[in-house]
N, C-alpha and C positions, 0 to 999 in steps of 0.2 A: 491595588492593582486592578486595572480594567480587564474585564473578561468579555470577549466577543464570540458568540456562537455563529459559525459560518455554514450556510447551506447554499449551494449553487445550482440554479435551475439547469445550467449547462453541464453540470458535473455528472459523474456516473450515478445511475439510479441507486438509491439506498435500498438495502435488503432488510433494514430494521429501523426503529425510531432512534435516530442519532443525528448529530451535525456532521457535515463532511469534515470539519476541522473546528478547533477552538483556539483562538488567539488569547493568550494570557501573558501580559507584559510583552517581553521580547521573544516569546516562544510560541510556536505553532504546533499543536498536537493534532496530527492527521489520523482520522479514524482508519482502522484496518480496511483495506480494499480487497474485494473479491475478484476473481477472474470472470466476471459476468460481462455480457455484452452491454455496451453503453446504454442502449435504450430498452433493454429487457433484462431486468435483474433476476429473472427466473431461469435464464439460460447461460450456461458456462460456454466459454470459447471452446471450439473443437480442437483436438490435439492433446498431447500429453502435458507433463509438468512444465516443459519449456514454453509451450503456448500459454499455459495458465500464468506462469511467472511473468511473461511479457505483458499480458493483459493487466495483471495486478500493477506492474510498474507504470504502464500507460495511464491507468486510473489514478494512481498516486500522483503522477506528473500533472495530470489535469487539475487535481485539487490543489497541489502546490502552486501551480501557475495562477489559478483563479484567486488564490489567497495572497498573491504577490511574493511568493517565495520560490525556491528552486532546489534542484537536487544538490547543488553546491552548498546549500545552507542546511542540509540534513545533518543532524548531530547524532541521532540514534535511530536504529531500526529494530523492529521486533518481527521475526518471521515465525509463522505458525505452519508446521509441515505435518501432514497426515502420515506420510510414509518416508522414513529416513533413508530408504533406498533411493529416493529422489534427491538427496542432499547435494550431490555433485552437479547434477543437471540444473537444479534450481540455482546453485551458486554461480555457475557459468553465465546464466542469463542475468541474474541479479548484478554481478560484478561488471557486466558490460555497460551498465548505466552510469557508472561512477568512474572518475579518474582514479588510476591505481594508487596514487599517493594521497587521495582525499576520501578514503572509505570511512563511512560513519561507524561509530561503535555499534555493536549488534548483539542480539540474543536470538537464538533459534530454539524454538520450543516444539517438541513432539506432542501432537494432540490426537485424540481418537476420532475426531470429526470436526467439520467446519460447516457453516451455513451453505445452503444450496448444493451440498455435496462437493465443494471445492477441495482441491488437494493442497492449496497454499493460500495464505493470507499474510499481508505485510502491513504494518503501521509505522509511522514516522513521528519523530520529534524534530522540528527544524527551527532555525532562527527566522524571525520575520524579516 
């Protein structure tokens, strides 16, 4: 199986040493995205969990598009959430990005902290 490590100069700035995504065979593994500003990985978007979730989804879309994939090809999502009191608000924003009959499989994990002080992080597995 061919494995291709993908980093995009036009993609969201990385907050650690990793590829934006890795293509392995017919699958694309997209690194968890943070709600940071596109050109400043040290600053979170302003606003609450809704604004952070929107920014994470925008960053994921940017990586998917650059890799030649799309939200319609997302198979699995993993959500990392610092405060489960934000679960419903995060879900409302998250769900707005998908067709209601084409939601990917998903796991939501409660964590004690995320990089750069984020409240939410999401990663994807998608078809190429």
